[in-house]
N, C-alpha and C positions, 0 to 999 in steps of 0.2 A: 504493500499500500504506500503510495507516494505522499509524503508531507513535506511541504516546503520548510525549509530549515528555519525560517523566522517563526513559525508556528510551534517549534519545539523549544524555543528559547525561554528564559524566565520573564516573568511579567515586567521586570525592570528594563530587560534587553528590548522587548517588544514596545515599551513605552518610549524608549530612547530612540529606536528605529522610527516610530511614528512622528516623533518630534522633529527628526531630520527630515521628514518627508514633508511636513508642514512647512518647514523654512523654504523649500522649493515652491510649494504651492501659493503662499501668500503673495510674493512678488509677482508671480504669473497672473494671478488675479487682479492685482492693483494694475498692471500694465495692459492686460487684455480684455478685461471684463468691464463694461460699461456699467453694469449693476453694482459690482463689488467696489469698483474705483469709486464711485458715488457714494456707497456706503460708509467706506473708510473715511472719506473727506467730511461727509456730513456728521458723523460721529466722533471726529477728531482722533481716529485710531491710528497710532503709528505701530505699524506692523513689525517694526524691529523690537517691540516690546512683547510680542507675543512668541515666547520662547518654549513653553511648556504647554502640555494638553490642558492643564488647569487655566491658563491664560485665555483660552477659547471663550470663556464667559464674559469677557470683555467685549465680544463682538455679538451685536444683535443677530438672533436666528434668522433665517430664510423661510419664509412660509409658502405654501401652496398658492396662495393669493398672488405673491410676488411672482411666482413662475407663470401663473396664468395670465397676468396683465402685463408682464414685461419680459416675455419669453425671449425676444431677440436681444435683449440687453444682456443676456447671460452667455452670448455666443462669443467666443474667443479666438475664432479662425476665420479666414476668409472663405467665402462660398465655394471657391474652386477645390478646397480641401475637404469638403463634405462628401462622403461616399454613400452614406445611408441616413434614412430618417426613420425614427421610431416614435410611436404615440403612446402615452399613458391611457389607461382604461377609462379615466374620467369618473370613476366611482363616486368621488367626493366633490364633483365640480366639472367645469369644462376641461376636456383632454388637453395635454401639453405635448408638442412635438419637439423631440430632441434630436439634434444633429450629431452625426457621428463621423469621425474621420477614419481613415485606415488603421490608425494606431488604437483608436477606441474600440474597433471591432476585433483587434487582436487581443486587447485587454479583456473584452468580454468573453473571448474564446478561452483565454487563460483562466478566467474566474470559474467558468463552468468545467473546465478541465480539472482544476483542483477540487471544485465542489462535487463532481462525480467521483473523483478518487476518494473523497471524504466518505462517500456512501459505499465505498467498496467495489466500484465499478473499474473493470480493467479492459484491456484491448481484447479480451477473449469474449466479452459480452456483446450482445446485440440487443438494442433498445427500440421499442415501438414508440414513436412520438405521437401521442394522441392529443396534440395540441396545434393550433394553427400557426402557420408561418406567414400568412399574408395579412392584409389590413394593418401594416406597419406594427405588428405585434413583436415586441422584443423578445418575449420568453422562448417562442418557438424558434427563433433565429439562434438565440443564445444556446439552448440545449443541442442544437444541430452543430453549431460551431465547437462547442466543448467536446461533444462525443468524437467529431471528427479529429480534433486535436489529441484525444486520448487514444484513438485508433479503434474505438468500439464501432460494431455495425450499427447502422441506422435505417429504420423503416419508417417513412414518413406517411402515416395513414390519416392523420388529422383528427379532429374531435368527432365524437358521435358515431353514428352508423355501426351499431353493435355486430351486425352480420359481416360487415367488412373487417372489423377488428379481430373477430374470431377465425375469419377465412385466412387473414394474414398471419395470426399466431400458428394455426395448423400448418400453413404452407411453408413459412419461413423460419419457425421455431426460435423467436427472440427469447432472451432470458430475462428482460425487463420491461417495464413500462414507464413512461412519463405521462401523468395524467392528473386532472383535477380529481380528488378522492371520491367526491360524490358521484361520479359517472362509473366508478368500479362496480358498486352494487348493482347498477343497471346492467353491466356486463355479466355478472353472476346471474341476475334473474333471467336474461337472455339464454344464457348457457343451460340453465335449469329447465327452461321451456322447450329447448331444442335438444335436450338429452346430450349435452356436451360435458364431458367429465374435465372440468377446468383444473381440478387438483393433479391431473395427470398431464397437463400441458407443460410446455417448456418454462413458463413464467415462474422465477423464483423470487422477483422483488419488483417494488414500484416506487418511484421517486414522486411524491405527492406535491402538488403545487396549488397555490391559490387559496387554500382552505386549511384550517388546522385539523390535525388527526390526534392530538394529545391534550391531555388536561395539563394544569400549572404543575402537578407533581410528575410530569412525564408518562403517567399511565396513558393508554389508548383511551380517547373519548368515545362517544357512542358511535360516531361515524367510523373511526378505527376499528373498533370491536366488530362492527357490522360487516367489515370487510374480512378481517383475520378470523373470526368465528366460523366462516364458510371456506375462505380460500387460504390455503397455507402458504402464504407469501410473506416476505419481510418488507415492512413500510418505512419509508424514510421521509421524514418531513423536512421542508424548506421554507424559507422566508426570503423574499426578494422584491424588488420594485424596480420600474424603469429608470426612476430617478437615480437611484444609487448604482445601478448597473452591476449589482454584486448580490450574491447569494449567500445565505447562512444555511447551511445543510448539516443534517445529523450524520454522525458516524454510526458504526454498529451498535455502540453503547446506548443510543437513542436517549440522550440526556441534554438535547438542545441543540440548535443550530450553531455550528462553529463560526466564529468570526475570523475573517482572512485579513490580518492587519496590514498586509501589503497593498490591499485594495481600498481600504476605508477606515476612517476614523469614526467610532461610534460613541455617543454619548446617551444617557437616559435621564430626562429632565422632568421636574415637576412644573406645576403651573406658573411659578416665577422663573422659569428657564434656569433653574438651578440643578445640579446633579443629584440623583437620588442614589442612596446606599443599595449595595446588592440586598436582595430579600424585599425591596420596594418596588411597586410598579413605576414606570417612567414612560415618557414619550420618546421613541426611538428617534434620535437626531443624528444626522450623519454629514461627514465630509468626505468627499471622493478623493481618491489618490490615483494619480495616473491617468486621469481623464483630460483629453485635449480640447474637445470642442465646447463642451458645456459643463465645466466641473461646478460642484456646488459645495458652500461652505455653511456648516450649521444648519442643514435643511431639516425642518421638522416634518416627519413623515405623517404624523396623525396617529400613528400605531402605538398603542400602549402594551408593553411587555415587561416582563422580570428578566434580570440577567443573572448569570452565576460565573463566578470567577475561580473556583477551585479547579485544578488540573483534572483533565479527563484521562480515563484508563486508556484511550487510544494512543496517547503519547503527545498530544497537544496541550499546550498551555495557554491557548487563547480564550477569552470569555466566550460564553454560550448564551444564546438567545432563547428564552422560553417562548411557548406559543403566544400567539397574539390573543390578549384578552379582548380587545375590542378597539375601535376606532374612536378617538376623542370626540369628533363631531357626532358620532352615532350613539353616545352615551344617552340612556333613557332614565327618567325618574318616573317610575310607574307605581302608583299607589303606595308611595313610601319607600319603594325599594329600587335601588340602582341596579340597572341592567345594561348589558351590552349584547348586541345581536348574536355573537356566537353561543351565549348560554341558551338563547331561544331556539337556535339551530339544533343544539344538542338534544333538547327534549324533543323537538319534531322528529328528529332522526331516529329515535327510540320507538316511534309510533308506526307499526307496520302498514297501516292502511293509508298513510300519507307518503305519497311518492314524490311530490314536489310543492313547493309553497313560495309565497311572498310575503314579507313582513311590511306593512304599511304602518307609519306613526304620524300622528297629526296632534294638533293642539285642541283641547276641548274648550268649551265656552268659559270654563273656569281658569284657563291658561295653563292646565296641567297635560302632561304627555298622555296620549291615548294610542293603544296598540291594537291592530286588527291584522289577524292571520288569515290569508287567502291560502286555503289548502287544497291541492289537487289530490283526489282520493281514488284509491282502488275500490271499486263498487262492491267487489266480492269479498272484501275485508273490513268494510267500513264499520266504525264504532260510533257510538253517540258523541254528541258535543260535551256532554257532562262528563264522560269518561275522559276525554282529552283534558278539559279543564281541571278535573281532579288530578290528573297526571302532572300538569303544570304546577298546582298548588303544592303538590307533594316535593317537586324539585325546586321551584322558585319562590314558593309562598304566595304568588300572586297568578291570576289566569286572565289572559287576554281575550278579546272577542274572536270568534272564529267563524268564517263562512266558508261552504264547501263548494268546490268546483270540480269539473273534470280534469284529469292530469293534462290533457290536450289544450284546455283553455288556459291553464296556469302556464304551460310551455310557450304559448304564443305571447303571454304578456312578459315571460322572462327574457324573450328575445325580440324585442321591437326593433324594426329597422336593421335587421341584420347584426345586432350587437354580438360582439365576439365573446363576451362573458354574460352568463346568466344573471339577470337582475333579481335578487333575493331581498333586497332592503330598499324601501322607498320613504323618504323622508319628506313629509308635507308639512312640518311644523313652521309656524310663523314667528 
């Protein structure tokens, strides 16, 4: 298993290395980036005084609003150097397009190369990519480049189409999948309906993207158990975003996604933009290293996570990222209880009759949060609304309103206008 040398160093050496990289980044941003040049001047920031990682707190964070409203001011290269464009999904607002140079694409390939290696993937593996590479989607491109750099085989089937997925598995015998984890139970259901013995297939592992498969204690959550209770495969959780161009991927220990310090500086901040201690939830805030076209400094992702600093049994000494608790803008106050959507997803995933769903939140006439679940149901397994609400009360102490639809109706609502990601959360609050 390949482990970059820096990831095996002591925490002191890793910090020293990142501070050296920070000294290269700050002058580059001051000279090349209109946004950061203006930020430094406006806030009287002398970049020569930013020597240690702790000094980053002197610099105001960058927000998603900054990226959405001033995208072009982040560009640090001439247009002729841009090779590719990728776009964020726009889950929390308008999508942002990122320009990438040839060096940025090579960095992206290296990131996924070391990330797949972290998950135990070698050049003897063949992976079926069940994610899209079109619509300027970074993830599909990143996985393809990383597996290619690693020397592993690649089968590009794209998302959906269970029949095609199993035809490809049976024909080409891949050893692994890259997939949104909520699609895997659909694969299992298809296999069972068509008498396919999926446990005798070639698949041994799945790299799961876009959704959590673990609880905060690293045990598998409902979705993770739903997969592994039936399919004897190893699941690897990942956390990544277009903005960071970097992935936090689990090793075989399954104790959180490993930080790659050669790719990114990561902070975990409270509401006052101050670092939180290990064991406290904080907003993931990143500074990219080695990005040429659109580097970011102290960018607040909106994702709330725990982080862990003790060494891992795999030999890495880098910090590890726990599963995303929720997104800061999606936090709900419902009947006196604080909730994030993943907690609601986890309950819904336990209910066999619910095959897909959308959570809608709105503001009541009293100014409080209201939650409505649109549930797509299997008519042959349908249970009562009361039973579902009792299940919510047992797990979360509160029960939202529920309306039942056919799974086909929910599917149409999840993918309006050809969206590349299913919409599962709609925020109508004012």
